[in-house]
C-alpha positions in Angstrom: -26.6 -0.7 29.5 -29.9 -2.6 29.6 -30.5 -5.6 27.4 -32.7 -5.1 24.4 -35.2 -8.0 23.8 -35.3 -9.3 20.3 -37.0 -12.3 18.7 -34.9 -14.6 16.5 -36.5 -13.1 13.4 -35.8 -9.5 14.6 -32.2 -10.2 15.3 -31.8 -11.8 11.9 -33.4 -8.7 10.3 -30.9 -6.4 12.1 -28.0 -8.6 11.0 -29.2 -8.4 7.4 -29.6 -4.6 7.6 -26.0 -4.3 9.1 -24.6 -6.5 6.3 -26.4 -4.4 3.6 -25.2 -1.1 5.2 -21.6 -2.3 5.3 -21.4 -4.0 1.9 -23.8 -2.0 -0.3 -24.6 1.4 1.2 -21.2 2.3 2.6 -19.3 1.6 -0.7 -22.0 3.4 -2.7 -21.7 6.6 -0.6 -17.9 6.4 -0.8 -18.1 6.3 -4.6 -20.6 9.2 -4.6 -18.2 11.3 -2.5 -15.3 10.5 -4.8 -17.5 11.4 -7.8 -18.5 14.7 -6.2 -14.8 15.5 -5.4 -13.9 15.1 -9.0 -16.2 18.0 -9.9 -13.8 20.5 -8.3 -14.6 23.2 -5.7 -16.1 21.5 -2.7 -17.3 24.7 -1.0 -20.2 25.1 -3.4 -20.7 21.4 -4.3 -24.2 20.3 -3.3 -23.6 16.7 -4.5 -20.6 16.5 -2.1 -22.6 17.9 0.8 -25.4 15.5 0.2 -23.1 12.5 -0.1 -21.3 13.5 3.1 -24.6 13.8 4.9 -25.7 10.4 3.7 -22.4 9.0 4.8 -23.0 10.4 8.3 -26.4 8.8 8.4 -25.1 5.4 7.3 -22.2 5.4 9.8 -24.6 6.4 12.6 -27.0 3.7 11.6 -24.2 1.1 11.5 -23.1 2.1 15.0 -26.8 2.0 16.3 -27.4 -1.5 14.8 -24.1 -2.8 16.1 -24.9 -1.5 19.6 -28.4 -3.0 19.6 -27.0 -6.4 18.5 -24.3 -6.4 21.1 -26.8 -5.5 23.9 -29.6 -7.8 22.6 -31.2 -10.6 24.4 -32.5 -13.0 21.7 -35.6 -14.8 22.7 -37.1 -17.7 20.7 -40.8 -17.8 21.3 -40.9 -21.5 20.5 -38.6 -22.3 23.4 -40.7 -20.3 25.9 -42.6 -22.2 28.6 -44.7 -19.6 30.3 -47.7 -21.9 31.1 -50.1 -19.9 28.9 -49.1 -16.5 30.2 -48.5 -13.5 27.9 -44.8 -12.8 27.7 -42.3 -11.3 25.2 -42.5 -13.2 21.9 -45.9 -14.7 22.5 -48.7 -14.4 19.9 -51.9 -13.3 21.6 -55.5 -13.6 20.2 -57.7 -10.9 21.6 -61.4 -9.9 21.4 -62.2 -6.2 21.6 -65.1 -6.3 24.1 -66.6 -3.1 22.8 -66.7 -3.9 19.1 -66.5 -7.7 19.2 -63.6 -7.7 16.7 -60.9 -10.4 17.0 -57.2 -9.5 16.5 -53.9 -11.4 16.8 -50.7 -9.7 17.9 -47.2 -10.9 18.5 -45.3 -9.0 21.3 -41.9 -8.1 19.9 -39.0 -5.6 20.4 -39.3 -2.0 19.4 -37.3 -2.4 16.2 -39.5 -5.3 15.0 -42.9 -3.7 15.6 -45.1 -3.5 12.6 -48.8 -3.3 13.2 -49.6 -4.3 9.6 -47.9 -7.6 10.2 -49.6 -8.0 13.6 -46.4 -7.3 15.6 -46.6 -4.8 18.5 -43.8 -3.4 20.5 -43.2 -4.6 24.1 -43.3 -0.9 25.1 -46.7 -0.2 23.6 -49.6 0.4 25.9 -51.5 -2.7 24.7 -48.5 -5.0 25.1 -47.8 -3.7 28.6 -51.4 -4.4 29.6 -51.2 -7.9 28.2 -48.0 -9.0 29.9 -48.7 -11.6 32.6 -52.3 -12.2 31.4 -53.7 -15.7 30.7 -56.5 -16.8 28.3 -59.8 -15.7 29.7 -58.3 -12.6 31.4 -59.5 -9.1 30.5 -56.8 -6.5 29.8 -57.6 -2.8 30.1 -55.6 -0.6 27.8 -55.3 3.2 28.2 -55.8 4.4 24.6 -56.0 8.0 23.4 -59.8 7.6 23.1 -60.2 6.2 26.6 -59.9 2.8 28.2 -60.4 -0.2 25.9 -61.0 -3.7 27.1 -59.7 -6.8 25.4 -60.3 -10.4 26.4 -57.4 -12.7 25.9 -58.7 -15.7 23.9 -55.5 -17.6 23.4 -51.8 -17.3 24.0 -49.4 -19.2 21.6 -45.6 -19.4 21.5 -44.9 -19.7 17.7 
């Protein structure tokens, strides 16, 4: 199985989610199943069916998070020495050459990506176009509306 790249922050978020799933969500759903069972006939008990479905979701998510953590490669952006090159974990300042807008993105793992927080997935088209670029380079990104060009203004490892 291939390694899943995660930043230190992303790995910590997954560990926190796993802890919450095991210590809060799992006991709550077990209690809900017990409560629904106490109502009698299970064949027509919607509460029981919903609780069992929720239990299946929680157990599946626990297995998924454990799998990701066990196959993760945790990368600390601060410890990266890529000589100013765009790599996983780097924070990149860009200028959209068409509109002149400046944006800043950190390249992170799929589970950590949140465009509102300025974090883009390593598998996104823009991150793929940026990997290996240096400040001053122009990256061409195939977007749904056509090719967009971004100039790399700065690359930081924070």
